[in-house]
N, C-alpha and C positions, 0 to 999 in steps of 0.2 A: 759288674757285680762282677767277675768272678777274680780281680784283683780285690774289692773288698772282699771279700768271706774269702779265699787262702790268706791274705793281710792274718785278718782275726784268727783263724785258726791257726797259723805258724807263731803270732802272739802269745797266742794259749800256751801254746808249743816247750817255748821258750822264752819264757818269766814274764813275757810282755813291757817291757822296760823301756826307754826311748832308744837306748843302742840296739835291742833286736828290732825295731822300726824303723831304725838307717838299714841295719847290712839288710831284710827283709825290702824292700823299699829300692835299696842304691845295687842288688844281686838284681830286682825284678825288672831297672833300667838298665843295668851295663849287657845284662840275656839278652833283652831285646836290644837294644845295640846293636847288640853282635850278630843278631839275627837278618837283620836290616843291612850288615856292611856282606854278609854272607847271601841276602838274595842279588848280588851284585848278577851272579853268576845263572841267573833264570838267560838270564840274555842266549843264553847259548844253547838253553832248551831247544826241543823238537815241540816237543808241547806242555809248552806252561800251563796249559789248560789243567792236565788231568793232575798237575800237579797241586793246584790251585783247588783243585778238589779234593784232595787228598790231608792238603791243613787246612781244611775249614772241617776236615771231620774229625781229627788230630786234638782240633781248637775243640769243637763240644763234650770228644769224652776225657781227653786228657782233668778240668781241674777237677769232675767228677774223680777218678781215680788217683788224683792229689791229695784229698781229702781223707778219701779213703787210706790207704797206704798211711802217709802224718799220724791219721791217729791209730790204726794197725800196730805201726810201729815204734814209732816215739819211744816207746816204752819194754820193745825187742834192742833196740840198736843202743840206750842210752839206761843205767839204772835208774828201777822205777821212786821219783818220789823227789832222781837226785835234778842236778841244775843242772846244763848242757852249758859249757865254756866262749866264750867268742869265736875261738877258732873250730872248736866244733860244728858251732851255731851255721858259720857263713857257710863252709863245707856242706853244709847239710839244706842249708838253704841254696843253694847253687845249686846240689844234684838236684833237690829236690823237682824248683821253677827249670829247669835246663830249657826240657821240653818243648810247654808249650810257652814260653819268652824266648823261644828263639824259635819257634813254629811261625807264632805270631809280626815277629818280626821278621823276617823272609818275605811274608804273604803281606806288608804294609809297598814293602818293593815292589814282588808281584804285580799288586792290586793294581801298580802306579802301571805296569808296563797293561793291562789289561785295560785299563782308563785311556791310556795313551792309542789303541789300536779301535778300540769304539765308541773314541770323542768326534761329530760330524767334523767332514772339513769341505763346506761346499764351494770350495777356486779346487778342489781335489780334480774334476774329470774337465777340468780347462787346461790345470798341466799336462795332463798327461796325451791330454791330443797337440801338445807342443811339438810331442817326440813322437811323433811319425815316422814308421817302417821308412827304412833308407833315408834317412833324414841326415845334412852334413853332422860332422863333429863335434863341431861347436853350435847350431841347435840340441842336438843329444847334454853335448853340458848344462849347456843355458835352462832347458827342462829336468836339468838332474839337480841344477842350483836351484831352482825353486821348491822341485820336490821337496826337499830336507830341509826349508826354511818353512811350509807346512808339518814335515813331522816332527820337526823339533818345538815349531809353539803347539802344537800341540801337546807335545812328552813336557812341555814346560803347565802348560794347564793341569794335565791330568794328577802332578802332583799335589799342585795347590789341594784340586779338588777330591783326593782322597786323604789328602789334613783332614778338610774340613769337614769334611763323611766321617772318618775315626775318633774325631774331636765330637761330633753331632750323635753317636753311638753314644762316646763317653759321659756325651750327657743324660741322654736317657737314660742307659744304664743306674747311674749315679743317684736322681732319682727312684727309681723305681724301686730298690738297694734300699738305700737310706729311708723313703718316706712311704714302701705302701710295702715291700714282699718282707721286710723285716721284722714284722708285728707278725706276721700267719705265719712263717715260714722257717727250718734247721735251713743251714747253710746246703744242704744235701736238694732243699725241697729247691731253695731258693738258682744251686748251680743248674736246675734240670730245667728253666727255662728259656735262655743260652746256648743250652745244649741241644735241646727240638730244632728252637729259632736257625741256630746256627745245622745241622743238617738238613733242612730241609731248604734253605739256600743251595747250599752241598749240590742237594740233587734235581735242583734249581738252576743250576749253574751247570749239571752233567747235560739235561735234556736241552736245556740249550747251543749245548754246544757237542750234540749227540754224538755222546757219552754214555752210550746204555747201563752196562756196567758197573762205573763210581755212581750213577743214576741211581739204580735198584739198594746196591750197599747204602747209600743213603739213606734210601727209605726203609728196609727192612734194618736201621739201628735206630731208624727215631723212635718206628715200633715193639722195637723190643726195650731201646729205655721207656719206653709212659709203661712198659706190659710190666715190669723189672718198678719201677719207683711205686707201680701199684699195689705191686705182690707183696715188697719187701722194701722193709721201712729201716732204712740204714742208716740213721742217725741214731737207731734204737740201738742197732749192732755195732755198731760203734760206737757209741761211748759205756758200754757193758765191757765190754772186751778194752778199753783203753783203763776203762777204772774196776780192771779181773779181781775179781777176792770179794772186793764190797759189795755196797748195797747200792746202786743205784734209785735214790726214790725221785730224782727229779735234774731233768735237763732241760736249756731253752737257753735262748736270744734275748738279747736286746739293744737298743739300740747302745747299748752301752758296753755291751760283752757275753760273753759264753759266762754261762753261771750253771754248775751243777753241784747236786747234796748229793752225799752218799748219807753212810750212816752204819752202824757200826757199835756193835750192842749198846742200844742206845743211844749213841754221840752223835749228835751230826753233825756234818765238814762241808762250810759254804767255799765254793773255788768259783773264783768267778776269775777268768783268761788265763787258767791252769796256776793262779796264785793263790792259796786256801788265807779267805776276807779272817773268817773266826770256823774257831767249833764249840759246841756247848760240854756244858763240863769243864769247864777248862777255867777254875777258879781261880790261879795266880794272876794269870792276866787283869780276869774281869776285875780282883780286887784293888789292884794295882794301882788299874788305871781311875777306878774315882776314887778310892781313897787317900793316893799319896793326896789331890787336892780338894775334895771333902771336906782330909779334917784341917785347915788353915781355912774354911769357914762351914764348923757345920749345922752353924744355922739360919745356910743360907735355903733362899728362899724358893728364888727361879736362875734356872739351870739350864745354858747351851751344850746342848750334844752334839758335836755334830761327828756323822758315821760310827758306826761298830753296837750300834745302842742295840738292834738284833742280837746279839752274842751274850745279852744277859750287865749290859753298862749302865742299858737306862732304870732295872729292874734294880738294879741292885746299890744306886742315887734314893733311889726310894727310903732305902734306908733313917735316912736322914726324917724325921719327921714333918720337919716345913717346906722338902722338896719337892716343886713341880718341874719338871723337867720336858724343854725343849726339842727332841731329838729330828735332828736333818739329816736326810736321808738321799745321796741323788739319784739311786739309781731304783724307777720303783720297782724294777722287775724285784729288786733283792727283800722288798717291802711287802708284797704279793706271795711270795713263798716266805717267809718268815711267819705271818697270821697263819699260815695254810699250819706248818709244820707247829711251830710255838710261839699260836697263839698268847702261852701263859706271861714272855716274855711281853709284852707289850698291849695287852691289855689291863690297862686302868688307867680312870680316869684323869689318874697325875701327871699321867706322859701323853703328850702333846708332841705326833708326829708329824712330819713337816717335809714334805717329797718336792727336797731343791736342791741348788747348787751350793754349799758353806759357807764359801767366799761369798756370794752373789745375795744371800740372806742377810749375811752382819754386811751389809755392806748397807742395804737399803732398810733392815729392821727400825724398827723405832725404841724397844721394848729396853731392859737396862737388865744387868744379871750379874749376881754374886763371883758366880762364878760359870768359865765356859772351858768344855773339854774338847779336846780335836781328837778323836780314833783312830787316825787317818793311819793308812802304809809308808814304811820311808815316801822321801821326795826320789824316787826311784823313776819320775817321772816327769816333764815340765806343767805338771797339770799337775801332777800332788805337789811341787813344788811352791807353786802358788801361794797354799797354807803353811807357809815355814818363809815368805818372805816380811822386810818393815813396813812394806804397806800395810798386810794382812795384822801386824802384828800391833799396826797402828789401826786400821779397822776397827778391834778388837775390842782394846782398850778405849775409844770411843762407846762403847755400849757397854761396854761394864761399869759398873759401882765405882766410888771412890779408890775403896779399899780390896776390889774385887780380883779375883785370881787368873790367871792362863793356864793352863794346861797338857804339855802333848809328853810326848817319847820318840826317843831317834832311835836307832841303830841299836841292836844288843851289849848285854855285858858280865863276863865270865868269870870275870877275875878278872884280864888282859883288857887294854884299852892298844888296839895296835897305832902305824900312825894313820891307817888310813880314822880311823873307828873318832881319832884324838882330833882329828882338821870340824869334824862336822859336829864335836861338839863345842870344841871353839866357835867356826864362824855358828850356829846357833846360839850362844850366846850371847857372843859382840851384837849379835843382831836384835836380838831382846834389851839387848838392857841402851840398849840406842831409842826402846820407845819405855821402858817401866823401868823404877828404881830400881828396886831390887831380882834378883834372881836366882834361882833353889836346882840346883842340879843334885833330886838323886837316884842312886845308882843303884837300882832294881833287878829287873831281869833282862827288864830294859834300862834308859837312860833317861828318868824322866823330869823335865824343865816346870820351874815353876814362876808363875810373872806375876808381879803386883806393885804395884806405888805401896803397898802396907804392910804389913811389919807379914815376911814369910821365917817355919820353923820348923829344921829337919825331925823335933817331937813327936815325931807322929802317932807311937802307939798313945804316947800320953794324951792327944788329944780324942782319940776310937774311945779311949775309958773311961775319960771325961764323962762326950755325948750320948755314952751304955749303946753303943753302935754294936752288934754283935756281927761276928765276923770269924770266917772258916780258917782261913790260912794266914791272913797280913795281919796278924797280932803280935804282941813284945816281944816272945820269943823268936818269929819268923824275924821283924825287922832287926833287932839286935845281928841278927848275922847277916844283911841286908848294908845294914842304914852304917859299918862299922868305923870305926877312923881313918883307919888304912883306905878303905873304898870310898869314903867321902875323898881324900888328900887326893889319890890317885885323879878321881875328877877333876880335883881343884889341880890339879900340877899340866894339866890340857891349854887351862883356859888363855888367853893373847889377846893384851889391845892391840896387837899384831892383825887379828888374823880382820876378814873382809866379811866384808856386811852384804850377807844376800837380798837381794833385790826382783823387783819383777821382768825386768830389763835385762839383768844383771845376775841367774841364776846359777850362782856357785853354788848353794849346796848344793844343789842337783848334779852338778860336775863334778865334786867331793865321792855324794852316793854313788853315784856312776864310777867310782875310782874302788871308793869301799867293795860296791861286788865285783868289780876284774876281780882286787887279790884274792877272793876265792879260790881262785882258777888256775892253774899254769898260761901262760900265754906264749904260744910255739907259732913263730915266723915262720912257715920251714917253704919249703921250695913254691907250696901252689902259691903261698901270701905272695912271695918275692916274687916270679913269674906275673899277675896277675899286675902289683907296680912295678914294674917293667916296661910289662904292654904296653899299662897306662900310658906313661912318660913316653916312651917311642911317642906312643900316639898323636902326646900330645904338640913337638916338637913340630912334625909334619904336617898340623894343620895345615892349608893353605886361608885365602881371605875370609872367603864365604861362608863354609865350615866351621870359622874362626868363629862369627858371628853369630852361627848355628848358637853351640856350644856355648857363647857367655849367653848370650839370651835364655837357653836352658836349664842354666849354672842362675842365671838371676829368676829367673821360674818359679824354679823351686826354694830356693833359699829365701826369696821376700817374703811368700804364699807359706814359709816356716814360718818367715813373721808373722805376717799379720794374721794367719791360726794363734798362735801365740799372742800378740797383741790382742787378738777378743776373747780367748778367752783370761787376763789377767781385768777384762773394763767388764765383761756381760758375764764373766765362769764359764761352764760346759757343760749348755745349752747344746743338747746336742742337735737341732733342726736346723738351725742359726747357724754349725761348723758344715755340716752337709750344706747348707744354703753359699754358704762360700769354696766348698770345692768345685763346686756346680755352678759355679758364676765365673769362678776358672774354667771350666771347659765350655764353658756357652762363654766366653773374650777368645778362648782361645774361634770356636768356628766360628766368630766376631767377624774377628778380625782375617782370618784367611779367607774368610765369605767377600771382605770386602776388598781385600788387592786381589784378586783371584779376576775381580769386577775393571779396577785400574791397574790390569799388568802388564798392558801394550806402554802404557805411558811413565811405569816405573825403570828405576835403571838403578845403576851402581854407586851412585851418589844417595841415594833414599835410602836404600839399605843400610849407607853410613849413618844421615839422619836417625832412621832407628835406634840404633844402637845408641846411638848419642841420647834421644829421645828415654833408654827404658838408663840409660845413667843419670838424669835431671832428673827422673825416679825412684830409683835407688834412693839417692842424698837425702828426697822431702823427707821421704816414709819415716825414719826411724822422728824428726820431728813431730813430724803431724799424729803420730803414737803417742809420744809423751804428750803434748798439749791436752789433748785428748783422755789421756791417763790423768793426770794432777788439777784438771781443773774441774771446780766442786758447784759446774757452774747449772742448774737442770734441764736448761739448752741444750745444751751439749752433750748433752747424757743423752739428751733425745734424737743428736741430731746423729753419736759415736757409733749407736744402729747400725742405719742405711750406709755409714759410711764406709765404712768393710769391706762390706762385700763392694761396693762403688770400686772402691781403690781395688779388692781383686781384680773386676770388673777391665779395668783401664790401666793394668799391669799385663793379663794378660793376650787382650787387643790388642798391644803393643808386638809381644811375642809370635803372638797369631797373625800379627801382619810379617813382621818376617821371614817364615818357612815360603812363601808360595813364590814371595820377591826374591830369596835365595836360590829356587829352585829356575830360577831366568837368568841371572845373572850366570850363577858357578855352570848350566846345563852344558854338556857331552849330549850323555845316552840320557834313557829316562830310566833303567837301571843303575848304571853306574851312581847318578844324579842322586836318585832318590836315596841308594841306598848310605852315599858319601854324607847327606845332611841328616835321615833319617839316626843314623850313629850316634853322628854329630848330636845333635838334638837330644839321644836319651845317652848320653856316656852322660854331657855337661850335665841332664834334668840327676843324673846318680852320682854323682859327687853334691851334687847341692844336695840333696835327698840327706844323704850320710855326713857328712861336714858340718853342716849347717849343724841339725837337731840334736849330732849327739858329743858336738865337740865346741865350735864355734863359735855360739853361742851363748856356752855354759862359760869357757873360759873370754870372749874377748866380748863379750855383749850385743845387746841389739845394733848396735850406731857402729858397727867396727865391721859387721856383716854386712852389710847396707850397704856404704863404706868397700866394701872388698867385692862386692856385686858391681860396685859405681865402673870399679877400675878399670873391672872384668870390663868392661863394655866400653867406658872409653876407647882402652886398648883396641880392641873387636876395631873399634869407627875409624879411631890411628891408620889401624895400617889399610884399611880399604882402601878409604882419603887416597895413600899412599903409594896404592898398585895404581889404582886404576890411574896415579900421572906416573 
């Protein structure tokens, strides 16, 4: 629950693109792994139970403090309204998350030690009787050996049990956050639940260990937190501080993000996940979005508008007398707030509002449209990139009338086309050209792309005047200044027949947009970043066979989970409950795998660990071909099967990975603290690299198939090393 809440807050604070997601998740995993490594020092503590209680208290309070600090300090550390660069984001996330993640990582190792002490050992009384006082050295040695073996078995079992219960908690927390709490509470309200729970458990542990002072402190803190939550609305307080100087008229959360609406001199500003969605009275943006497309077919009767309608574009389309608008918007909260604050924008019988994923609607609708306008943000994430791929353009082509028009915009144009912007334009144009006979680019304030099998014309002013459409800004004078011959020629010069094609499973446009975004900042690779890279390389070079297997499994788990989530979004759209189900299925699979292996642990050994690595290798090789088959098939039966297919695939992956951890605890066991620390560190660092590299670089550059091959190769290597080292 803490991870989900902090992830959403950090995405809102740092622009919310996929690179930020990778940085946040990568830092989270890396810091937790470091905390697990530090946990091996717990074996030298005289009173580990006191530290256990103190860490439980920290884990309860730190998330609430983190959200408070993030909201109130973001505009103090960085200029209000500015975007933080990559270096600043990495350092900020690292500093903010370090206390919590280090504490949770340390607690995992400490919990393994505590579990080893509490596990029953029926044969221990017999063993103790084998070492009577005054017995000879041989008998004493035999008894000591037997006792050590018993402790060893308990230590091995404790690691698997803690891993199982850790994942069980993840499943319950994910289900509660995704399906229940986010609908009724703010992030602060949600975080109070695990905070009070952890404080109560800290008090319970302290009482059972007869630690009176920590027990009293935990109980008082729990009571104080409940009282503070009842008296102070931290969500309101921090939101007003975050947007100081503006009147916050609405703030809330939906399954799709955090929405804030501010008002200034009658202008409403809708901000979702820290990024501006739209502002009212933005005449230039609204009129350009509508009239460049509608002027091509002024007699259009059926118009599909994907996103952006609440900004005024839906009503602007109604200036064309025959037009009826189907407006598709994903987030129901945006629609609810817009109806409340801007009723005039959607209150017309010719506007039909549809709450759905735009791509999924296009795939399923049986209607035909004269014009389709995609008023979506730039492809800054793989989710948004789905609206700019060859497959989506082909789906739109099937719902268009014979000479229908598709329109969207991409990248701002201020009279200069940078190298990064040129790549975006070239890729988008060549991708459109794979589907449509004619493509026209109009360089307004943004680059507007028009595609059709029919005729397209840059003479937008003539068409608007002939149709008698009243406009306030996009008129002949404005268009003569924007669509000049030199600006049109600039756009044509960057087009290339050699540009790559943006596809669902090879989202190169998303990667180019990422480079376009990064080009706005000065990247600094300093001592901090260099130190992290050096430490990581040294760590990887020193990995032994058993931790290498866990590292490889963790990498494959993160990498393939990203692949499966991407595949689900492509096949079925961003249906949030189903995406939440996939993540929950993954956590459930880890729990099932670890529980199963804990039962069969006495009969398994090194060769079985190698076999699991080989199984993950084979699984990784199969994934891309299954996804491509599901994506290309037009059969209704296959489409129906694909709904449960990806959750089941996710469950199977997680079961294999979950089985590895308890078995590795047995095969590589030395002592509880050292073994738990080593394995958790390998698991989290592997998962961190998988999340960071795959979501931000490897899939956009190499594609899904190459990522799956990389995961397969890494696990094949770990299996080979395991087999060779065993000999």
